[in-house]
C-alpha positions as CSV (number, residue, x, y, z in Angstrom):
1,M,39.7,22.6,7.8
2,N,37.6,19.6,6.8
3,R,35.5,20.3,3.7
4,E,33.5,17.1,3.5
5,N,30.3,18.8,2.2
6,S,28.3,15.6,2.3
7,K,28.7,15.5,6.0
8,C,27.5,19.1,6.4
9,T,24.5,19.3,4.1
10,K,22.2,18.1,6.9
11,T,23.8,20.2,9.7
12,K,21.4,22.8,11.1
13,V,22.6,26.1,12.5
14,F,20.8,28.4,14.9
15,F,22.1,32.0,15.6
16,K,21.5,33.4,19.0
17,T,22.1,37.2,19.0
18,F,22.6,39.3,22.1
19,G,22.8,43.1,22.3
20,C,22.4,45.9,19.8
21,R,21.3,46.5,16.2
22,T,24.9,46.3,15.1
23,N,25.0,42.8,16.4
24,L,21.8,42.0,14.6
25,F,23.3,43.1,11.3
26,D,26.5,41.1,12.0
27,T,24.3,38.0,12.4
28,Q,22.8,38.8,9.0
29,V,26.3,38.9,7.6
30,M,27.1,35.5,9.0
31,M,23.8,34.1,7.7
32,A,24.6,35.4,4.2
33,N,27.9,33.5,4.2
34,L,26.4,30.1,5.0
35,K,27.0,27.8,2.1
36,D,27.0,24.2,3.3
37,F,24.5,24.4,6.2
38,A,20.8,24.7,6.8
39,L,19.5,27.7,8.8
40,T,17.0,27.0,11.5
41,E,14.9,29.3,13.8
42,N,14.5,26.5,16.3
43,E,17.4,26.2,18.7
44,M,16.2,22.8,19.9
45,E,16.5,21.2,16.4
46,A,19.9,22.8,15.7
47,D,23.1,20.8,15.5
48,V,25.3,23.9,16.0
49,I,24.4,27.2,17.9
50,V,26.4,30.3,17.0
51,V,26.3,32.8,19.9
52,N,26.8,36.4,18.8
53,S,27.6,38.0,22.2
54,C,27.3,41.4,23.9
55,T,29.7,42.6,26.5
56,V,28.6,46.1,27.3
57,T,28.2,45.3,31.0
58,N,29.3,42.6,33.4
59,G,25.6,41.6,33.5
60,A,25.7,41.2,29.7
61,D,28.6,38.8,30.0
62,A,26.8,36.9,32.7
63,G,23.7,36.5,30.6
64,V,25.8,35.1,27.7
65,R,27.5,32.6,30.0
66,S,24.2,31.5,31.4
67,Y,22.9,30.8,27.9
68,I,26.0,28.9,26.9
69,N,25.8,26.8,30.1
70,K,22.2,25.9,29.3
71,I,23.1,24.9,25.7
72,N,26.0,22.8,26.9
73,K,23.7,20.9,29.2
74,I,21.5,19.8,26.3
75,G,24.6,18.7,24.3
76,K,24.7,21.4,21.5
77,K,27.9,22.3,19.8
78,V,28.6,26.0,20.3
79,L,30.6,28.6,18.3
80,F,31.2,31.9,20.1
81,T,31.6,35.3,18.5
82,G,30.7,39.0,19.0
83,C,32.0,41.6,21.4
84,G,32.4,39.1,24.2
85,V,35.3,37.3,22.5
86,K,37.6,40.0,23.8
87,T,36.4,39.8,27.4
88,Q,35.5,36.2,28.0
89,G,36.2,34.2,24.8
90,K,39.5,32.7,25.9
91,N,38.1,31.6,29.2
92,L,35.1,29.9,27.6
93,F,37.3,28.2,25.1
94,D,39.9,27.0,27.7
95,K,37.1,25.5,29.7
96,S,35.7,23.8,26.6
97,L,32.4,25.5,27.0
98,V,32.6,26.5,23.3
99,F,34.0,24.5,20.4
100,G,35.4,27.5,18.7
101,S,35.6,31.3,19.2
102,F,36.2,34.0,16.6
103,S,36.0,37.8,16.8
104,H,34.2,40.3,14.6
105,S,36.7,40.5,11.7
106,H,36.4,36.8,11.1
107,K,32.6,36.5,10.9
108,E,32.6,36.2,7.1
109,Q,34.6,32.9,7.5
110,I,31.6,31.4,9.3
111,N,31.2,28.6,6.8
112,D,34.8,27.5,7.2
113,F,34.5,27.6,10.9
114,L,31.4,25.4,10.8
115,L,33.2,22.9,8.6
116,S,36.1,22.6,11.0
117,D,36.7,19.4,12.9
118,S,39.4,21.0,15.1
119,R,38.7,23.5,17.9
120,F,39.9,27.1,17.2
121,F,40.3,30.5,18.8
122,Y,40.7,33.7,16.7
123,E,40.8,37.2,18.3
124,D,41.1,40.6,16.7
125,S,44.3,42.7,17.2
126,P,43.9,45.9,19.3
127,K,44.2,48.0,16.1
128,E,41.8,46.0,14.0
129,T,40.7,47.8,10.8
130,H,38.7,45.1,9.1
131,I,35.6,46.0,7.1
132,D,33.1,43.4,5.9
133,S,32.5,43.1,2.1
134,T,29.3,41.0,2.3
135,I,26.1,42.3,0.7
136,V,23.1,41.2,2.8
137,K,20.3,40.2,0.5
138,D,17.7,39.1,3.0
139,F,16.1,40.6,6.1
140,S,13.3,39.2,8.3
141,S,11.3,42.4,7.8
142,K,9.9,43.0,4.3
143,V,10.1,46.8,4.3
144,R,12.6,47.8,7.0
145,A,16.3,47.0,7.1
146,F,19.1,47.9,9.5
147,I,22.1,49.0,7.4
148,K,25.6,49.0,9.0
149,I,27.6,51.9,7.7
150,Q,30.6,51.9,10.0
151,E,32.5,50.0,12.6
152,G,34.4,51.0,15.8
153,C,34.7,54.1,17.9
154,D,37.3,56.7,18.7
155,F,35.6,58.1,21.8
156,A,36.9,57.0,25.3
157,C,33.9,57.3,27.6
158,S,35.0,56.0,31.1
159,Y,32.1,53.6,31.5
160,C,32.4,51.9,28.0
161,I,34.3,48.8,26.9
162,I,33.1,48.9,23.3
163,P,36.0,50.8,21.7
164,Q,38.3,48.1,23.1
165,V,36.3,45.3,21.5
166,R,35.2,46.9,18.2
167,G,38.4,48.8,17.4
168,V,38.9,52.2,15.9
169,A,36.3,54.0,13.9
170,R,36.3,53.1,10.2
171,S,33.7,53.6,7.5
172,Y,32.3,51.2,5.0
173,E,32.8,52.2,1.3
174,E,30.0,54.5,0.1
175,K,29.5,52.4,-3.0
176,H,29.1,49.3,-0.9
177,I,26.4,50.9,1.3
178,L,24.5,52.3,-1.7
179,E,24.6,49.0,-3.6
180,Q,23.3,47.2,-0.4
181,I,20.4,49.7,-0.2
182,R,19.6,49.6,-3.9
183,L,19.4,45.8,-3.8
184,L,17.1,45.8,-0.8
185,A,14.9,48.6,-2.2
186,S,14.4,46.5,-5.3
187,S,13.1,43.7,-3.1
188,G,10.6,45.9,-1.3
189,I,12.6,47.5,1.5
190,C,11.4,51.1,1.9
191,E,12.7,52.1,5.3
192,V,16.4,51.9,6.3
193,V,17.9,52.4,9.7
194,L,21.6,53.4,9.6
195,T,23.6,51.8,12.3
196,G,27.1,51.2,13.5
197,T,29.3,51.4,16.6
198,N,29.5,55.1,16.4
199,V,27.3,55.9,13.4
200,G,27.9,59.7,13.4
201,S,31.6,59.2,12.7
202,Y,30.8,57.9,9.3
203,G,33.0,59.4,6.5
204,K,35.7,61.1,8.7
205,D,38.2,58.6,7.4
206,R,37.0,58.8,3.8
207,G,36.7,62.6,3.2
208,S,32.9,62.4,3.5
209,S,30.2,62.6,6.2
210,I,27.0,60.9,7.2
211,A,25.0,63.9,5.9
212,K,26.4,63.4,2.4
213,L,25.7,59.7,2.6
214,I,22.1,60.3,3.6
215,L,21.5,62.6,0.7
216,K,22.6,59.9,-1.7
217,I,20.5,57.3,0.0
218,S,17.4,59.5,-0.3
219,K,17.7,59.5,-4.1
220,I,17.4,55.7,-4.3
221,D,14.1,54.7,-5.8
222,G,11.8,53.0,-3.3
223,I,13.3,54.4,-0.1
224,R,10.6,56.3,1.8
225,R,12.2,56.8,5.2
226,I,15.7,57.0,6.6
227,R,16.4,56.7,10.3
228,V,19.7,57.2,12.0
229,G,21.1,55.4,15.1
230,S,22.6,57.3,18.0
231,L,24.6,60.4,17.2
232,E,27.1,62.3,19.4
233,P,26.2,66.0,19.9
234,S,29.5,67.0,18.2
235,Q,28.4,65.1,15.1
236,V,25.2,67.1,14.6
237,D,26.8,70.0,12.7
238,D,25.3,72.6,10.3
239,E,25.5,70.2,7.4
240,F,23.5,67.7,9.2
241,L,20.9,70.2,10.4
242,D,20.4,71.2,6.8
243,L,19.1,67.7,6.2
244,L,16.3,68.3,8.7
245,D,15.2,71.3,6.6
246,S,15.3,69.3,3.4
247,G,12.8,66.6,4.5
248,V,14.9,63.6,3.5
249,L,15.2,62.3,7.1
250,E,12.7,61.1,9.7
251,R,11.5,63.8,12.1
252,H,13.2,62.2,15.0
253,L,16.9,62.3,16.1
254,H,18.6,60.3,18.8
255,I,21.4,62.4,20.3
256,A,23.4,60.7,23.0
257,L,23.9,63.1,25.9
258,Q,24.4,60.5,28.7
259,H,23.9,63.1,31.4
260,S,22.7,66.6,32.1
261,H,25.4,67.8,34.6
262,D,28.9,69.0,33.5
263,K,30.6,67.4,36.5
264,M,29.2,64.0,35.6
265,L,30.0,64.5,31.9
266,E,33.6,65.2,33.0
267,I,33.8,62.1,35.2
268,M,32.4,60.1,32.3
269,N,35.1,61.5,30.0
270,R,32.4,62.8,27.7
271,K,33.1,65.6,25.1
272,N,29.7,67.3,25.4
273,R,28.6,69.8,28.0
274,T,25.2,71.0,29.2
275,K,25.2,74.5,27.7
276,S,26.1,73.4,24.2
277,D,23.7,70.4,24.5
278,R,20.8,72.7,25.2
279,I,21.7,75.0,22.3
280,L,21.9,72.1,19.9
281,L,18.7,70.4,21.0
282,E,16.8,73.7,20.8
283,R,18.1,74.1,17.2
284,V,16.8,70.6,16.3
285,A,13.5,71.2,18.1
286,D,12.9,74.5,16.3
287,R,12.8,72.4,13.1
288,G,9.9,70.5,14.4
289,C,11.7,67.3,15.3
290,A,11.3,64.9,18.1
291,I,14.5,64.2,20.1
292,G,15.6,61.2,22.0
293,T,18.7,60.5,24.1
294,D,20.5,58.0,26.2
295,Y,21.0,58.8,29.9
296,I,22.9,57.0,32.6
297,V,21.8,57.3,36.3
298,G,23.8,56.1,39.3
299,H,27.3,56.5,37.8
300,P,30.0,57.0,40.5
301,G,30.1,60.7,41.5
302,E,26.4,61.4,41.1
303,N,25.6,62.8,44.6
304,E,22.3,64.4,45.7
305,I,23.4,68.0,44.9
306,I,24.6,67.0,41.4
307,W,21.4,65.0,40.8
308,H,19.0,67.8,41.7
309,E,20.9,70.2,39.4
310,A,21.0,67.6,36.6
311,L,17.2,67.1,36.9
312,K,16.6,70.8,36.5
313,N,18.9,70.8,33.4
314,L,17.0,67.8,32.0
315,E,13.6,69.5,32.5
316,A,14.8,72.4,30.4
317,L,15.8,70.3,27.4
318,P,13.2,69.7,24.5
319,L,13.4,66.0,24.7
320,T,10.6,63.7,23.7
321,H,12.1,60.2,24.0
322,I,14.7,58.7,26.4
323,H,16.6,55.4,26.8
324,P,17.8,55.5,30.4
325,F,20.1,53.1,32.1
326,I,21.1,52.4,35.7
327,Y,24.9,52.4,35.7
328,S,26.3,48.9,35.6
329,R,29.9,48.1,36.2
330,R,32.0,47.0,33.2
331,D,35.3,45.5,34.3
332,G,38.3,46.9,32.3
333,T,36.9,50.4,32.2
334,P,38.0,53.5,34.2
335,S,34.6,53.8,35.8
336,S,34.9,50.3,37.2
337,K,37.7,51.5,39.4
338,M,35.6,54.4,40.9
339,K,33.7,54.1,44.2
340,L,30.1,53.2,43.5
341,D,28.3,55.7,45.9
342,V,24.7,55.5,44.6
343,R,22.5,52.8,46.2
344,G,20.4,50.7,43.9
345,D,17.1,51.9,45.3
346,I,18.2,55.5,44.8
347,A,19.3,54.8,41.2
348,K,15.9,53.2,40.5
349,E,14.1,56.3,41.9
350,R,16.2,58.6,39.7
351,L,15.4,56.4,36.7
352,H,11.7,56.7,37.5
353,Q,12.0,60.5,37.8
354,I,13.5,61.0,34.4
355,N,11.1,58.6,32.7
356,T,8.2,60.5,34.2
357,I,9.6,63.9,33.0
358,I,10.2,62.7,29.4
359,K,6.8,60.9,29.1
360,H,5.1,64.2,30.0
361,K,7.3,66.0,27.4
362,N,6.4,63.4,24.8
363,Y,2.7,63.8,25.5
364,N,2.9,67.6,25.1
365,F,4.9,67.2,21.9
366,R,2.2,64.9,20.4
367,L,-0.5,67.4,21.5
368,A,1.4,70.2,19.8
369,H,1.6,68.2,16.6
370,Q,-1.9,66.9,16.5
371,D,-2.7,68.6,13.2
372,S,0.2,66.7,11.5
373,T,-0.6,63.8,9.2
374,L,1.2,60.8,10.5
375,N,3.1,58.5,8.2
376,V,3.0,55.1,9.9
377,L,4.8,51.9,9.1
378,L,2.8,49.1,10.6
379,D,5.0,46.5,12.2
380,S,3.2,44.9,15.1
381,H,-0.1,42.9,15.4
382,K,-1.9,41.9,18.5
383,E,-5.5,40.5,18.6
384,N,-7.7,43.2,17.1
385,E,-5.0,45.9,17.2
386,I,-2.2,46.8,14.8
387,S,0.4,49.4,15.4
388,G,3.5,51.1,14.0
389,F,5.7,54.1,14.4
390,D,5.2,57.5,12.7
391,Q,7.9,59.9,11.4
392,F,8.3,61.3,15.0
393,F,9.1,57.8,16.3
394,N,5.8,57.7,18.3
395,K,3.7,54.6,18.4
396,V,0.3,54.7,16.6
397,V,-2.4,52.1,17.4
398,L,-5.3,51.2,15.3
399,N,-8.2,48.8,15.9
400,S,-8.3,46.7,12.7
401,N,-8.3,43.2,11.4
402,Q,-8.0,44.3,7.8
403,L,-4.6,46.0,7.9
404,Q,-1.4,44.1,7.6
405,K,2.1,44.4,9.0
406,N,4.7,46.0,6.7
407,Q,2.1,48.4,5.3
408,W,2.4,52.2,5.1
409,L,-0.6,54.3,6.3
410,E,-1.3,58.0,6.4
411,V,-3.2,58.9,9.5
412,S,-4.9,62.3,9.8
413,E,-7.5,61.5,12.4
414,Y,-6.3,60.2,15.8
415,E,-6.7,60.7,19.5
416,V,-3.7,61.7,21.6
417,K,-3.6,59.8,24.8
418,K,-0.9,59.6,27.5
419,E,0.1,56.1,26.5
420,G,0.2,56.8,22.7
421,N,-1.8,58.0,19.6
422,Y,-4.9,56.0,18.7
423,A,-6.1,56.4,15.1
424,K,-9.5,56.3,13.6
425,I,-10.1,54.4,10.3
């Protein structure tokens, strides 16, 4: 690779990130490894654009391709990375739509790739076990940071391509994670969000657990709140539930159920089942916690009888938040070979139904906890309003021009409305 630094000092790089929080962290890793280049937040003034792709659905692939086509039309040099390298990287490279393509395990070599005068293509092996060693020292937010604690997934859900592109589940070293958080805490970070491909699997390959890690993070000076990404029901064990009693975690858990009917869970090759899900969620709710979940509607096999039973099961669950999806085909997965028998308009109506149910449950939850003092991290400002999220992951809005983003606030007087909580100051 060419290392004529004098030629590279003026080169400006823009990172375009698609997809999840894990991808956002991966972009931060690449930014931290830039040595001979200037980072820009303006894609039009960039000399090189690094596309960190998502491939969770066929639609995600299409969105990435559309962006790359647009960038090529304005003459920008493109490097391609992320989950999409596995599914469409070679095709983009062969068509000369990207100058270079490299998969996840090579992202710490970003500076060398940018220095290269020769086109290149690097793909991970199917049994990839790479773990990054980079300590990220800078986040765009002053008080909140996403911390990647593991990579890969050992589950085999029929609709999901991610285990094929992220590899097997493996955990970052505990000392690496704690060092990362101590460094960020010393610079003002006071809320951390633990993320990864399958975050709840942390520690299984190192004789530890996510619960043990969280307890150690909670003892770091300056850390006021710990949030956790999506957990599988099987990963919320007694050790983890004890954390909810200790008060070191936020008062909200996101537990990925994906559906509320056993037949659909079986078709999706899920490990959880509706009876055990309800028992688990009630144990969490009994500890005063809000509960969110992911939910897929319109997956092959979801007929009318199954749907009505699933809706009844969903209504019985103590959920307060939901992230619902209409099933989208992902080539290369078992689900993509199944007959799609739910029309789009029906899937949209089912999505609307579950959103309505959970919004009502969220409103009732907030009413029931109206005597609670809300600990709010302000993070969004619009005209005369500023807002943030409380410990239950509910939005709190205040009318103020005096308060600033990245500020903590204790709110004891507020009005509970259908659309959110409105505080009085």
